[in-house]
N, C-alpha and C positions, 0 to 999 in steps of 0.2 A: 646601306642606310635603309632602315625599314620603311619609313614613310617620307613622302615628299614634303618639304617645308614650304609654307606659304611665302617665305622670304626668298626662296631660290636656293637650291642645293649648291650651286656654284659659289654663292655668297658665303654659305656656311663653310665650304672647303677653303675659300680664300681667307676667311677669318681664322680657321684652324692653322693654316700655313703661316699667316701673319703673326699669330701668337708664338708659334715655334721659332720664327725668325727673330722676333723681339726678345724672346727668352734665350736666344742664341743656342737653341737646340738644333737648328738647321744652320750650317755654315758651309761656305763653298758651294758645291753643286747640290741641286735638289734631286730627289729621286726621279727616275724616268717617268714619263707620262703613263707608261704601262704599269709601273709599280704604284703610282698614285691612283690609277683606275681601279686596281685590285684592292688597294687599302681602303678606298672609299666606296667601292662597289657601284661605280658610276661609269658613264660613257666617256670616251676621249673628248668629245665636244664639251662636256661639263667641266672636265679638268682644264681644257684649254681656256674656257671662259674665266675660270678662277685664276689661272696663271696670267692671263691678259689683264685682269683687274689689278693684280699685284704689280705687274709691269707698269701699268698706268700710274701707280703710286710710287714708282721707282724703287720698290723694295727688291725686285729681281730683274735680271736682264737675260735675254736670250743670246746664247753664244753659238753661232752656227757650227754644227758638227759636235758640239759639246753639251748641248742641252741648256737648262736654266740654271743660273747662278745667283746667289744672294749678292746684292749690290754692296760694294765696299763701304760706302758712306750712306747708310739709310737716311732717307728724308722722312720727316714726320708724316703720319698718315694725312691724306688730303683733307679729311674732315677737321683735323686740328689746325691745319693751315687756313682753312676757310673760316673757322671760328676766330682765329687771330686777326682776320681782316677787320672785324668789328673794332678791335682795339687799334690796329695800325691806321685805319682810316678815320679814327675818332668818331665812330657812328654812335648815335644815341637811340633809345627806344623810339620807334616811329620813323626813323630815317630809312631811306631806300637802300637796299642791299645791292651790290654790283650785279650786273646781268650775267647770265651763263656764258655768253660769248666773251665778256670781259674777263671772267674767271678762267676760262679755257686758255686765253692768250696770256694772262698774268702768270699762270702756273704751268703752262705747257702740257696740259693734260686733255684727255678727250671729254666731250660733252657728256658722255655716259658716266664717266667717273665723277664729274662735277655734279650731275643730277643725283647720283647715289649719295654723295656727301651732303648735298642740300636737303635731301629727304631725311637724312639722319638729323640734321640740324632742326628741321621742321618738327620731327618727332620728339625732340628734346625740348621744344618750346622756344628755341632761340629765334626762329624766323616764322613769319606769317606770309602765306602766299595768297594773292588775289589774282584769279585767272584773268589774263590779259593785261594786268597792271604790273606784275613782277612781285618781288619779295621785299618785305620790310623787316626791320629788327623788332622783335617782339619782347626780348629780354636780353640782358647783358650777360656775358660769360661769367662764371663764378670768380675767376681770377680778377676780372675787371671790377666786379662789385666790391671786392675786398679793398681795392686801392682807394 
């Protein structure tokens, strides 16, 4: 990779691997960490961060002695599941969105994964964050608006 992305190189690698998994270009075992390092021209730590992110989304699992494997029943990306919370909990514009701790417990994922997904939702205008107060719904998802 010629230049460092402000978003984080490991996130770009995770996005690329996620896309390959969703398009079923990657099935069964993933390439070794060494092969991924060479393909993306990055350090092992960067590859491991990308793999851990996909593991937190339950797209891949680590099999001791066999490497990383694509999960058999992929779960929708965390951001999609967090957007669905607005509909599932019947939240309206201005309502308080569940806390990070609540979301971690509800979905069984790390706080880091939740924060990344919440940042994406904030970036798309679905949530507003007030420091020290939490998050509120700023807009409804497209699917809910059409209903």
